[in-house]
Each structure stands twice: as structure tokens, then as C-alpha cells.
Z-matrix of the N, CA and C atoms (Angstrom, degrees):
N
C 1 1.454
C 2 1.527 1 110.66
N 3 1.342 2 115.86 1 -44.97
C 4 1.465 3 119.47 2 179.86
C 5 1.532 4 110.24 3 -60.54
N 6 1.355 5 116.17 4 -36.87
C 7 1.461 6 119.96 5 179.80
C 8 1.528 7 111.47 6 -66.09
N 9 1.347 8 115.66 7 -42.35
C 10 1.471 9 119.96 8 179.09
C 11 1.517 10 110.34 9 -65.85
N 12 1.342 11 115.67 10 -40.87
C 13 1.467 12 118.84 11 179.92
C 14 1.508 13 110.10 12 -63.81
N 15 1.344 14 116.36 13 -39.38
C 16 1.451 15 120.39 14 -178.79
C 17 1.544 16 110.18 15 -66.26
N 18 1.378 17 116.89 16 -38.52
C 19 1.479 18 120.28 17 178.43
C 20 1.520 19 110.45 18 -66.37
N 21 1.376 20 116.05 19 -41.57
C 22 1.465 21 119.98 20 179.47
C 23 1.510 22 111.03 21 -64.20
N 24 1.354 23 116.90 22 -41.84
C 25 1.465 24 119.48 23 179.11
C 26 1.521 25 110.58 24 -63.92
N 27 1.343 26 116.59 25 -37.43
C 28 1.459 27 119.74 26 179.73
C 29 1.526 28 111.40 27 -66.81
N 30 1.326 29 116.96 28 -41.53
C 31 1.461 30 120.39 29 178.70
C 32 1.529 31 111.07 30 -65.02
N 33 1.351 32 115.00 31 -41.00
C 34 1.463 33 118.64 32 178.77
C 35 1.520 34 110.47 33 -64.27
N 36 1.347 35 115.90 34 -38.53
C 37 1.466 36 119.98 35 179.04
C 38 1.517 37 110.80 36 -65.64
N 39 1.360 38 115.70 37 -41.54
C 40 1.464 39 118.64 38 177.86
C 41 1.534 40 112.05 39 -63.18
N 42 1.349 41 115.39 40 -37.94
C 43 1.466 42 118.73 41 179.21
C 44 1.517 43 111.04 42 -67.38
N 45 1.381 44 115.00 43 -39.54
C 46 1.471 45 117.37 44 179.12
C 47 1.511 46 110.82 45 -65.20
N 48 1.358 47 117.46 46 -40.26
C 49 1.448 48 120.75 47 178.60
C 50 1.538 49 111.54 48 -65.23
N 51 1.352 50 116.54 49 -39.68
C 52 1.470 51 120.27 50 -179.63
C 53 1.516 52 110.61 51 -65.14
N 54 1.374 53 115.70 52 -42.36
C 55 1.456 54 119.40 53 178.36
C 56 1.518 55 111.50 54 -67.42
N 57 1.325 56 115.23 55 -36.26
C 58 1.467 57 118.46 56 -179.58
C 59 1.519 58 110.60 57 -67.37
N 60 1.358 59 116.37 58 -36.90
C 61 1.455 60 119.69 59 -178.63
C 62 1.526 61 112.53 60 -78.51
N 63 1.325 62 117.47 61 -44.14
C 64 1.469 63 120.91 62 -171.99
C 65 1.527 64 113.88 63 -103.59
N 66 1.268 65 119.98 64 -15.26
C 67 1.443 66 122.33 65 -179.22
C 68 1.525 67 112.11 66 84.59
N 69 1.336 68 118.24 67 171.70
C 70 1.482 69 121.18 68 -176.44
C 71 1.516 70 114.18 69 -76.31
N 72 1.386 71 118.67 70 -12.71
C 73 1.473 72 119.61 71 -176.14
C 74 1.526 73 111.89 72 -66.89
N 75 1.293 74 116.10 73 -33.53
C 76 1.465 75 117.68 74 177.81
C 77 1.525 76 112.15 75 -64.43
N 78 1.311 77 115.19 76 -32.65
C 79 1.460 78 118.72 77 177.59
C 80 1.523 79 111.15 78 -67.93
N 81 1.339 80 114.80 79 -41.24
C 82 1.466 81 118.32 80 177.40
C 83 1.530 82 111.02 81 -64.51
N 84 1.356 83 114.17 82 -39.51
C 85 1.468 84 118.00 83 179.34
C 86 1.521 85 111.39 84 -64.03
N 87 1.333 86 115.22 85 -41.78
C 88 1.461 87 119.14 86 178.76
C 89 1.522 88 110.88 87 -64.22
N 90 1.343 89 116.75 88 -38.58
C 91 1.466 90 119.15 89 178.21
C 92 1.515 91 112.31 90 -66.80
N 93 1.352 92 115.36 91 -40.12
C 94 1.467 93 118.61 92 177.96
C 95 1.520 94 110.87 93 -64.82
N 96 1.363 95 115.07 94 -40.71
C 97 1.465 96 118.23 95 179.20
C 98 1.523 97 111.61 96 -63.79
N 99 1.315 98 115.90 97 -40.35
C 100 1.457 99 119.47 98 177.77
C 101 1.529 100 110.94 99 -64.50
N 102 1.348 101 116.38 100 -38.26
C 103 1.466 102 119.14 101 177.48
C 104 1.513 103 112.59 102 -64.16
N 105 1.362 104 115.50 103 -40.21
C 106 1.459 105 118.24 104 178.24
C 107 1.519 106 112.03 105 -64.99
N 108 1.354 107 115.46 106 -40.09
C 109 1.452 108 118.28 107 178.05
C 110 1.519 109 111.54 108 -63.37
N 111 1.336 110 116.19 109 -39.50
C 112 1.464 111 119.44 110 178.50
C 113 1.521 112 111.23 111 -64.73
N 114 1.350 113 116.49 112 -42.19
C 115 1.473 114 119.70 113 178.31
C 116 1.523 115 110.93 114 -63.10
N 117 1.351 116 115.09 115 -40.14
C 118 1.458 117 118.24 116 179.66
C 119 1.516 118 111.39 117 -63.01
N 120 1.315 119 115.72 118 -41.09
C 121 1.460 120 119.32 119 179.57
C 122 1.521 121 112.44 120 -65.51
N 123 1.321 122 117.29 121 -27.36
C 124 1.466 123 120.48 122 -179.04
C 125 1.530 124 111.49 123 -89.72
N 126 1.355 125 115.50 124 -43.44
C 127 1.470 126 119.82 125 -171.92
C 128 1.532 127 111.90 126 -79.71
N 129 1.350 128 117.13 127 -41.23
C 130 1.465 129 119.18 128 -174.65
C 131 1.529 130 113.26 129 -58.57
N 132 1.335 131 120.21 130 -45.30
C 133 1.480 132 117.84 131 177.10
C 134 1.519 133 113.18 132 -59.74
N 135 1.340 134 116.02 133 -35.54
C 136 1.464 135 118.83 134 179.17
C 137 1.531 136 111.09 135 -67.81
N 138 1.355 137 115.31 136 -40.68
C 139 1.469 138 118.63 137 177.69
C 140 1.527 139 111.26 138 -65.21
N 141 1.334 140 115.90 139 -38.75
C 142 1.468 141 118.87 140 177.92
C 143 1.526 142 111.16 141 -61.84
N 144 1.325 143 116.61 142 -41.69
C 145 1.462 144 120.12 143 179.96
C 146 1.525 145 110.92 144 -65.33
N 147 1.357 146 116.94 145 -41.17
C 148 1.466 147 120.44 146 179.29
C 149 1.523 148 111.25 147 -66.32
N 150 1.340 149 116.82 148 -39.83
C 151 1.456 150 120.62 149 178.29
C 152 1.527 151 111.31 150 -64.23
N 153 1.338 152 116.03 151 -41.79
C 154 1.461 153 119.33 152 178.52
C 155 1.529 154 111.03 153 -62.54
N 156 1.349 155 117.11 154 -39.58
C 157 1.468 156 120.16 155 178.73
C 158 1.519 157 111.40 156 -64.68
N 159 1.345 158 116.74 157 -40.90
C 160 1.460 159 119.63 158 179.76
C 161 1.531 160 111.25 159 -68.39
N 162 1.317 161 117.31 160 -34.78
C 163 1.461 162 119.47 161 176.38
C 164 1.522 163 111.62 162 -64.90
N 165 1.346 164 116.53 163 -36.77
C 166 1.461 165 119.34 164 176.39
C 167 1.523 166 111.26 165 -64.03
N 168 1.348 167 115.52 166 -42.60
C 169 1.471 168 119.20 167 178.11
C 170 1.520 169 110.51 168 -62.87
N 171 1.341 170 117.08 169 -41.01
C 172 1.464 171 120.75 170 179.46
C 173 1.526 172 111.24 171 -63.25
N 174 1.324 173 117.01 172 -42.43
C 175 1.466 174 120.19 173 177.68
C 176 1.524 175 111.44 174 -61.68
N 177 1.329 176 117.06 175 -39.21
C 178 1.461 177 120.69 176 179.68
C 179 1.522 178 111.20 177 -66.28
N 180 1.346 179 116.43 178 -41.60
C 181 1.466 180 120.09 179 178.72
C 182 1.526 181 110.80 180 -64.01
N 183 1.341 182 116.60 181 -42.29
C 184 1.468 183 119.86 182 178.90
C 185 1.523 184 111.54 183 -63.73
N 186 1.335 185 116.81 184 -37.55
C 187 1.462 186 119.98 185 178.16
C 188 1.520 187 110.80 186 -65.26
N 189 1.339 188 117.19 187 -40.64
C 190 1.468 189 120.04 188 178.70
C 191 1.514 190 111.43 189 -64.62
N 192 1.343 191 116.07 190 -42.27
C 193 1.464 192 118.98 191 178.80
C 194 1.518 193 111.34 192 -63.25
N 195 1.327 194 116.63 193 -38.82
C 196 1.464 195 119.55 194 178.65
C 197 1.519 196 110.94 195 -64.41
N 198 1.347 197 117.27 196 -40.60
C 199 1.467 198 120.38 197 178.70
C 200 1.520 199 111.03 198 -64.54
N 201 1.339 200 116.73 199 -39.74
C 202 1.464 201 119.31 200 179.42
C 203 1.508 202 111.30 201 -66.25
N 204 1.326 203 116.72 202 -38.99
C 205 1.462 204 118.72 203 178.75
C 206 1.515 205 111.29 204 -65.92
N 207 1.354 206 116.71 205 -38.49
C 208 1.466 207 119.13 206 178.29
C 209 1.514 208 111.78 207 -66.34
N 210 1.357 209 116.56 208 -39.25
C 211 1.463 210 119.45 209 179.48
C 212 1.507 211 111.90 210 -72.04
N 213 1.343 212 117.05 211 -28.49
C 214 1.466 213 120.32 212 179.95
C 215 1.511 214 112.13 213 -83.04
N 216 1.321 215 117.78 214 -16.29
C 217 1.463 216 119.98 215 -177.78
C 218 1.519 217 113.11 216 -60.93
N 219 1.385 218 120.88 217 -45.73
C 220 1.466 219 119.20 218 177.92
C 221 1.519 220 112.73 219 -61.15
N 222 1.359 221 116.72 220 -36.31
C 223 1.459 222 119.79 221 179.56
C 224 1.507 223 110.67 222 -64.88
N 225 1.353 224 115.45 223 -43.68
C 226 1.460 225 118.81 224 179.03
C 227 1.517 226 111.10 225 -62.71
N 228 1.333 227 117.06 226 -35.03
C 229 1.460 228 120.09 227 178.87
C 230 1.515 229 111.44 228 -74.89
N 231 1.343 230 116.89 229 -27.33
C 232 1.455 231 119.69 230 -178.02
C 233 1.514 232 112.04 231 -75.30
N 234 1.330 233 117.71 232 -25.36
C 235 1.463 234 120.13 233 -177.82
C 236 1.519 235 111.33 234 -64.03
N 237 1.349 236 118.72 235 -50.48
C 238 1.462 237 117.48 236 176.75
C 239 1.523 238 112.93 237 -60.86
N 240 1.353 239 117.09 238 -35.62
C 241 1.461 240 119.57 239 179.13
C 242 1.521 241 110.58 240 -63.35
N 243 1.327 242 117.06 241 -43.41
C 244 1.465 243 120.70 242 178.59
C 245 1.520 244 110.88 243 -63.21
N 246 1.320 245 116.01 244 -42.63
C 247 1.465 246 119.41 245 178.80
C 248 1.522 247 110.47 246 -63.36
N 249 1.333 248 116.72 247 -39.46
C 250 1.462 249 119.77 248 178.67
C 251 1.523 250 111.43 249 -65.50
N 252 1.337 251 116.66 250 -41.24
C 253 1.466 252 119.91 251 178.49
C 254 1.523 253 111.04 252 -64.28
N 255 1.337 254 116.21 253 -38.66
C 256 1.469 255 119.13 254 -179.93
C 257 1.524 256 110.16 255 -66.98
N 258 1.342 257 117.14 256 -39.79
C 259 1.469 258 119.03 257 177.83
C 260 1.524 259 110.98 258 -63.47
N 261 1.351 260 115.94 259 -39.61
C 262 1.469 261 118.58 260 177.58
C 263 1.524 262 110.79 261 -64.13
N 264 1.339 263 116.98 262 -38.52
C 265 1.468 264 120.75 263 177.32
C 266 1.525 265 110.56 264 -63.27
N 267 1.350 266 116.22 265 -43.85
C 268 1.462 267 119.29 266 -179.09
C 269 1.534 268 110.89 267 -65.53
N 270 1.333 269 116.12 268 -37.38
C 271 1.465 270 118.68 269 -179.42
C 272 1.530 271 111.69 270 -67.46
N 273 1.341 272 116.90 271 -27.50
C 274 1.469 273 120.04 272 -177.69
C 275 1.523 274 112.41 273 -83.58
N 276 1.327 275 118.10 274 -9.88
C 277 1.465 276 120.21 275 -177.29
C 278 1.532 277 110.20 276 -65.83
N 279 1.321 278 115.04 277 141.55
C 280 1.463 279 120.13 278 173.71
C 281 1.523 280 109.55 279 -80.18
N 282 1.308 281 115.64 280 155.60
C 283 1.454 282 119.41 281 172.86
C 284 1.534 283 108.99 282 -72.96
N 285 1.314 284 115.18 283 158.00
C 286 1.463 285 118.80 284 -176.47
C 287 1.530 286 111.64 285 -60.49
N 288 1.342 287 116.71 286 -36.06
C 289 1.464 288 118.90 287 -178.76
C 290 1.533 289 112.63 288 -81.74
N 291 1.352 290 117.75 289 1.40
C 292 1.453 291 120.96 290 177.41
C 293 1.526 292 112.68 291 -97.02
N 294 1.332 293 116.67 292 -2.59
C 295 1.463 294 119.65 293 -177.18
C 296 1.523 295 111.09 294 -65.14
N 297 1.329 296 117.09 295 -49.11
C 298 1.466 297 120.35 296 -178.27
C 299 1.531 298 112.10 297 -62.32
N 300 1.344 299 120.12 298 -45.00
C 301 1.475 300 118.59 299 175.22
C 302 1.526 301 113.23 300 -62.23
N 303 1.325 302 118.03 301 -32.09
C 304 1.465 303 120.12 302 178.11
C 305 1.522 304 110.75 303 -66.52
N 306 1.338 305 116.68 304 -41.13
C 307 1.466 306 120.15 305 177.45
C 308 1.532 307 110.07 306 -61.38
N 309 1.325 308 115.92 307 -44.09
C 310 1.466 309 119.71 308 -179.65
C 311 1.532 310 110.63 309 -63.59
N 312 1.342 311 117.41 310 -38.58
C 313 1.458 312 120.97 311 178.49
C 314 1.523 313 110.90 312 -62.99
N 315 1.334 314 116.87 313 -39.87
C 316 1.466 315 120.91 314 179.42
C 317 1.520 316 111.28 315 -63.97
N 318 1.327 317 116.52 316 -45.18
C 319 1.460 318 120.09 317 -178.97
C 320 1.523 319 111.75 318 -70.36
N 321 1.332 320 116.66 319 -36.64
C 322 1.471 321 119.23 320 177.22
C 323 1.532 322 110.30 321 -65.05
N 324 1.325 323 116.83 322 -37.38
C 325 1.465 324 119.96 323 177.99
C 326 1.518 325 110.89 324 -64.68
N 327 1.340 326 117.24 325 -35.97
C 328 1.466 327 119.92 326 177.10
C 329 1.527 328 110.91 327 -62.45
N 330 1.316 329 116.22 328 -40.33
C 331 1.465 330 119.33 329 178.68
C 332 1.530 331 110.84 330 -65.99
N 333 1.333 332 117.76 331 -38.47
C 334 1.467 333 120.34 332 178.85
C 335 1.524 334 111.56 333 -64.72
N 336 1.329 335 116.75 334 -28.43
C 337 1.466 336 120.59 335 179.61
C 338 1.540 337 111.21 336 -91.09
N 339 1.324 338 115.75 337 14.60
C 340 1.467 339 122.03 338 174.58
C 341 1.546 340 110.79 339 63.17
N 342 1.317 341 116.06 340 39.80
C 343 1.462 342 121.16 341 178.47
C 344 1.524 343 109.64 342 -106.41
N 345 1.313 344 113.94 343 144.22
C 346 1.463 345 120.27 344 176.36
C 347 1.525 346 108.20 345 -99.15
N 348 1.328 347 115.58 346 124.64
C 349 1.462 348 120.36 347 -179.77
C 350 1.516 349 109.38 348 -113.34
N 351 1.313 350 115.72 349 144.32
C 352 1.460 351 121.46 350 172.62
C 353 1.518 352 108.45 351 -107.56
N 354 1.301 353 115.48 352 -177.03
C 355 1.466 354 119.73 353 -173.34
C 356 1.525 355 110.78 354 -59.08
N 357 1.321 356 115.05 355 128.07
C 358 1.467 357 120.57 356 -179.69
C 359 1.522 358 110.32 357 -87.54
N 360 1.330 359 115.17 358 158.03
C 361 1.462 360 122.22 359 176.09
C 362 1.521 361 108.36 360 -109.94
N 363 1.336 362 116.05 361 139.56
C 364 1.459 363 121.27 362 -176.00
C 365 1.527 364 109.75 363 -124.01
N 366 1.309 365 114.38 364 143.85
C 367 1.463 366 120.16 365 179.28
C 368 1.522 367 108.25 366 -143.24
N 369 1.338 368 115.73 367 122.87
C 370 1.463 369 120.76 368 178.91
C 371 1.530 370 109.81 369 -96.76
N 372 1.332 371 115.43 370 147.40
C 373 1.467 372 121.14 371 176.62
C 374 1.513 373 107.87 372 -156.88
N 375 1.328 374 115.00 373 164.01
C 376 1.466 375 121.48 374 178.33
C 377 1.519 376 108.98 375 -125.93
N 378 1.302 377 115.71 376 145.68
C 379 1.470 378 122.29 377 177.56
C 380 1.524 379 106.98 378 -116.67
N 381 1.344 380 115.35 379 99.13
C 382 1.465 381 119.63 380 -176.68
C 383 1.520 382 111.46 381 -65.83
N 384 1.333 383 116.97 382 -34.02
C 385 1.471 384 119.49 383 -178.41
C 386 1.523 385 111.09 384 -66.10
N 387 1.323 386 116.90 385 -41.55
C 388 1.469 387 121.03 386 179.67
C 389 1.519 388 112.36 387 -87.13
N 390 1.334 389 117.21 388 -5.38
C 391 1.460 390 122.28 389 -177.58
C 392 1.523 391 110.78 390 53.95
N 393 1.323 392 114.50 391 48.06
C 394 1.455 393 120.61 392 -179.70
C 395 1.522 394 108.31 393 -144.87
N 396 1.322 395 114.55 394 163.33
C 397 1.460 396 121.61 395 176.13
C 398 1.522 397 108.41 396 -118.46
N 399 1.316 398 116.06 397 159.58
C 400 1.457 399 119.22 398 179.86
C 401 1.526 400 110.25 399 -142.38
N 402 1.313 401 113.71 400 147.91
C 403 1.454 402 120.88 401 173.80
C 404 1.519 403 106.62 402 -122.08
N 405 1.312 404 115.02 403 119.75
C 406 1.464 405 120.76 404 -178.97
C 407 1.525 406 108.59 405 -100.44
N 408 1.316 407 115.60 406 128.58
C 409 1.462 408 120.65 407 179.31
C 410 1.521 409 109.14 408 -123.22
N 411 1.309 410 114.98 409 131.61
C 412 1.462 411 122.36 410 177.56
C 413 1.517 412 107.60 411 -109.48
N 414 1.323 413 116.66 412 116.77
C 415 1.463 414 121.66 413 -173.35
C 416 1.523 415 109.20 414 -117.10
N 417 1.339 416 118.97 415 114.16
C 418 1.469 417 120.40 416 170.42
C 419 1.534 418 108.97 417 -78.68
N 420 1.326 419 116.98 418 127.59
C 421 1.463 420 121.57 419 -179.85
C 422 1.521 421 108.98 420 -128.78
N 423 1.327 422 114.57 421 158.97
C 424 1.453 423 121.15 422 179.12
C 425 1.517 424 108.55 423 -139.05
N 426 1.330 425 116.95 424 133.60
C 427 1.450 426 121.42 425 179.75
C 428 1.518 427 110.18 426 167.28
N 429 1.296 428 115.80 427 -168.55
C 430 1.454 429 119.16 428 179.01
C 431 1.531 430 109.88 429 -73.64
N 432 1.326 431 114.43 430 150.71
C 433 1.468 432 119.11 431 -178.19
C 434 1.523 433 111.35 432 -59.83
N 435 1.337 434 116.45 433 -43.14
C 436 1.465 435 120.12 434 -178.87
C 437 1.522 436 111.47 435 -62.23
N 438 1.352 437 116.95 436 -37.99
C 439 1.465 438 120.15 437 179.92
C 440 1.531 439 110.82 438 -69.11
N 441 1.329 440 116.13 439 -40.42
C 442 1.468 441 118.70 440 178.75
C 443 1.526 442 110.32 441 -63.41
N 444 1.309 443 115.87 442 -42.63
C 445 1.466 444 119.86 443 179.95
C 446 1.522 445 110.56 444 -64.37
N 447 1.334 446 118.14 445 -43.51
C 448 1.469 447 120.93 446 178.96
C 449 1.522 448 111.33 447 -62.82
N 450 1.321 449 116.22 448 -37.71
C 451 1.475 450 120.73 449 178.88
C 452 1.521 451 110.97 450 -63.74
N 453 1.321 452 116.69 451 -47.79
C 454 1.464 453 120.27 452 -179.89
C 455 1.529 454 110.65 453 -63.39
N 456 1.323 455 117.11 454 -42.60
C 457 1.463 456 120.23 455 179.05
C 458 1.522 457 111.82 456 -61.83
N 459 1.344 458 116.49 457 -39.27
C 460 1.462 459 119.74 458 178.13
C 461 1.523 460 111.31 459 -64.22
N 462 1.334 461 116.86 460 -41.42
C 463 1.467 462 120.20 461 179.67
C 464 1.523 463 110.39 462 -60.94
N 465 1.327 464 116.38 463 -48.87
C 466 1.466 465 119.86 464 -177.38
C 467 1.522 466 111.86 465 -67.91
N 468 1.317 467 117.30 466 -27.69
C 469 1.457 468 120.60 467 -178.65
C 470 1.521 469 112.08 468 -80.19
N 471 1.322 470 117.75 469 -33.39
C 472 1.469 471 121.13 470 -172.73
C 473 1.519 472 113.54 471 -105.22
N 474 1.320 473 118.61 472 -18.57
C 475 1.461 474 121.60 473 -176.55
C 476 1.538 475 109.00 474 -114.93
N 477 1.320 476 116.35 475 93.86
C 478 1.470 477 120.89 476 -176.80
C 479 1.528 478 113.61 477 -61.57
N 480 1.333 479 120.36 478 -35.89
C 481 1.470 480 118.83 479 -177.92
C 482 1.526 481 113.99 480 -77.18
N 483 1.336 482 118.29 481 -2.48
C 484 1.467 483 121.55 482 -174.00
C 485 1.525 484 109.71 483 -98.99
N 486 1.350 485 115.23 484 134.06
C 487 1.469 486 121.73 485 176.86
C 488 1.521 487 108.38 486 -122.04
N 489 1.322 488 115.73 487 145.91
C 490 1.466 489 122.15 488 178.04
C 491 1.525 490 108.70 489 -94.40
N 492 1.336 491 116.24 490 122.06
C 493 1.463 492 121.52 491 -179.34
C 494 1.528 493 113.41 492 -102.77
N 495 1.319 494 116.59 493 -32.97
C 496 1.472 495 119.14 494 -177.06
C 497 1.519 496 109.27 495 -153.84
N 498 1.343 497 114.38 496 141.30
C 499 1.463 498 120.99 497 175.35
C 500 1.527 499 106.68 498 -144.02
N 501 1.326 500 116.17 499 105.14
C 502 1.469 501 121.26 500 -176.24
C 503 1.523 502 108.54 501 -122.58
N 504 1.345 503 115.50 502 135.83
C 505 1.460 504 121.74 503 -177.90
C 506 1.536 505 110.49 504 -111.73
N 507 1.332 506 113.13 505 151.33
C 508 1.469 507 119.36 506 175.97
C 509 1.528 508 107.73 507 -147.68
N 510 1.331 509 115.87 508 136.86
C 511 1.465 510 121.37 509 178.73
C 512 1.521 511 107.92 510 -127.56
N 513 1.340 512 115.37 511 126.98
C 514 1.466 513 120.15 512 -177.43
C 515 1.520 514 111.18 513 -68.15
N 516 1.331 515 117.38 514 -43.99
C 517 1.462 516 122.18 515 -179.44
C 518 1.531 517 108.71 516 -134.75
N 519 1.303 518 114.90 517 148.55
C 520 1.465 519 119.79 518 -176.93
C 521 1.526 520 111.02 519 -64.66
N 522 1.282 521 118.09 520 -34.61
C 523 1.454 522 120.56 521 -175.49
C 524 1.508 523 114.24 522 -77.27
N 525 1.330 524 119.49 523 -11.67
C 526 1.454 525 121.62 524 -177.87
C 527 1.526 526 110.59 525 -73.95
N 528 1.331 527 116.41 526 141.58
C 529 1.472 528 120.94 527 178.93
C 530 1.526 529 111.74 528 -84.25
N 531 1.334 530 116.59 529 -18.21
C 532 1.460 531 119.96 530 -178.70
C 533 1.527 532 110.13 531 -101.27
N 534 1.331 533 114.11 532 149.94
C 535 1.467 534 120.70 533 177.99
C 536 1.520 535 108.21 534 -128.23
N 537 1.307 536 114.94 535 160.42
C 538 1.463 537 121.36 536 173.31
C 539 1.530 538 108.43 537 -104.44
N 540 1.298 539 114.54 538 141.89
C 541 1.464 540 119.18 539 -178.05
C 542 1.522 541 109.60 540 -137.53
N 543 1.320 542 114.04 541 146.26
C 544 1.469 543 120.47 542 172.05
C 545 1.515 544 107.33 543 -110.09
N 546 1.322 545 115.58 544 117.25
C 547 1.466 546 121.37 545 -176.82
C 548 1.522 547 108.30 546 -113.02
N 549 1.319 548 115.53 547 123.53
C 550 1.467 549 120.52 548 178.63
C 551 1.523 550 108.34 549 -113.46
N 552 1.311 551 115.47 550 118.77
C 553 1.458 552 122.67 551 -178.30
C 554 1.522 553 109.96 552 -119.56
N 555 1.329 554 115.99 553 153.19
C 556 1.460 555 121.86 554 175.91
C 557 1.509 556 108.72 555 -125.07
N 558 1.321 557 115.51 556 127.80
C 559 1.463 558 121.85 557 175.95
C 560 1.529 559 107.30 558 -101.59
N 561 1.306 560 116.92 559 110.71
C 562 1.464 561 121.95 560 178.11
C 563 1.523 562 108.91 561 -86.45
N 564 1.323 563 116.22 562 132.18
C 565 1.461 564 119.35 563 -178.10
C 566 1.522 565 109.63 564 -148.46
N 567 1.309 566 113.83 565 166.88
C 568 1.463 567 119.78 566 178.69
C 569 1.524 568 108.86 567 -77.62
N 570 1.327 569 117.42 568 138.98
C 571 1.465 570 118.57 569 178.55
C 572 1.515 571 110.28 570 -70.33
N 573 1.332 572 117.53 571 160.78
C 574 1.463 573 119.83 572 177.44
C 575 1.521 574 110.85 573 -59.23
N 576 1.313 575 115.17 574 155.14
C 577 1.468 576 120.12 575 177.65
C 578 1.523 577 108.54 576 -63.01
N 579 1.353 578 118.52 577 137.01
C 580 1.470 579 120.16 578 179.19
C 581 1.520 580 111.31 579 -54.45
N 582 1.307 581 115.25 580 131.00
C 583 1.455 582 121.29 581 -178.56
C 584 1.514 583 113.68 582 93.48
N 585 1.332 584 116.18 583 -13.19
C 586 1.461 585 120.18 584 179.41
C 587 1.523 586 108.92 585 -91.56
N 588 1.307 587 117.30 586 123.79
C 589 1.468 588 122.67 587 -179.22
C 590 1.529 589 108.04 588 -101.14
N 591 1.324 590 114.98 589 85.76
C 592 1.459 591 120.17 590 -179.53
C 593 1.528 592 109.46 591 -84.42
N 594 1.324 593 116.53 592 134.52
C 595 1.452 594 120.99 593 178.89
C 596 1.520 595 109.51 594 -70.68
N 597 1.330 596 116.42 595 135.62
C 598 1.464 597 120.86 596 179.17
C 599 1.515 598 110.39 597 -63.45
N 600 1.329 599 118.22 598 145.48
C 601 1.455 600 120.45 599 179.99
C 602 1.529 601 110.66 600 -62.37
N 603 1.314 602 114.61 601 147.54
C 604 1.459 603 120.73 602 176.48
C 605 1.530 604 108.04 603 -82.50
N 606 1.319 605 116.84 604 100.78
C 607 1.451 606 120.28 605 -175.96
C 608 1.520 607 112.81 606 -67.25
N 609 1.315 608 116.78 607 -25.97
C 610 1.454 609 118.59 608 178.33
C 611 1.531 610 111.52 609 -65.10
N 612 1.324 611 115.68 610 -21.78
C 613 1.464 612 119.43 611 -177.53
C 614 1.529 613 111.43 612 -73.39
N 615 1.338 614 117.23 613 -20.79
C 616 1.457 615 118.84 614 -177.87
C 617 1.511 616 111.96 615 -107.66
N 618 1.302 617 119.39 616 -12.78
C 619 1.464 618 121.18 617 179.59
C 620 1.520 619 109.56 618 -73.24
N 621 1.329 620 116.62 619 146.00
C 622 1.467 621 120.36 620 178.99
C 623 1.517 622 111.19 621 -68.22
């Protein structure tokens, strides 16, 4: 006990001497410094945890944005392709005044391929979405299968504005060398200029 009392008295004496030499401000400074250290020990781990959580959220957002950009990339590439295809379609359109000569070319080609044609049926329509007009012609023909096929191939090869919609064959008897076919073609062309009243072609002039 005497030893402990002597140590306590010595510590108290040292504290009194320190206060006498340096004054009470150093004690306040030491207390403030200790308080700051305690706050740092408590607050810094919490800030580190919050920062780590926000970094995880940021990484997740960046990953989502990267996925969206990758998924949007094919769409962005498809837009120019679609525009290019539409320009090619527009370039292949016949002029409105070229429809009648195209019909005559088709029928003349049938005659060159030794095909017999009967009266064709014509139907006009407009496609507002494509900004184009079309004339659909249904031509009944009769002849050998090879000749009909060669005729259709020639039309599609030489007439860019013409599309094949239907090709149906019929044979009355198995032993016959000739067949009957119904060929439906569409001639895509540019519509008349707005305000221009162009007279419709005389279809009787091209029918056989």
C-alpha cells in the first residue's frame, strides 16, 4: 500500500509540475487530440464501408450500360443497312411512263420462248409506306415447262423493277408435253408527280 501511495503521489507531483510549467492549455489540446483520434477510429471504418458499397453500385451501373451498348450495337448497324436497301429499291423502280413498255417487253419475251398467252389481268395499287406504286399482272401462259421457266428467269434477270409473286402449273394429261401456268408479276414503279394527271396505259394495246 505504501508503495502504491508513493507512486500515486509521484504521478500527482509530476502532473502538478507539468501543469505549472506548461499551463492547462496543453491538457485541453491533448484532450481534443484524443477526441479526434477516437472519432477517426469510429468514423473512418464507416466511411470506408460506405465508399466500398458505392463502388459496387458504380460497377453494377457500368456493367449494365456496357450490356445495353452491346445489345444496341446490332440495331445501330442495321439502320444503315436498311437505309441502303431502301435506296437500292428506289433506284430499281421504273418510271411511271415505263410501265407500258415493260408490259410489252414481258409479253414479247413470252412469244420468243414459244409460249401462248391469253388475256392478262391488271391491278394497280400504291404503297404509301414505300412511296412507290405497283402494277400487278396475272398472265395465263401455255407451253413447255422448260420454256416457261426460261421466260420467267429472263424477266427476273433483265427487268429489275419486276417481281415474281406466283407461279402455278397445271397439266390436263400426264402424257402432254405442254403445261398451263398462271404467272403473277408485279411491276414496281414511281408514282406520278403530285398534281400530274397521267392517263392510265391502255392495257388492251399490249394484250395479245
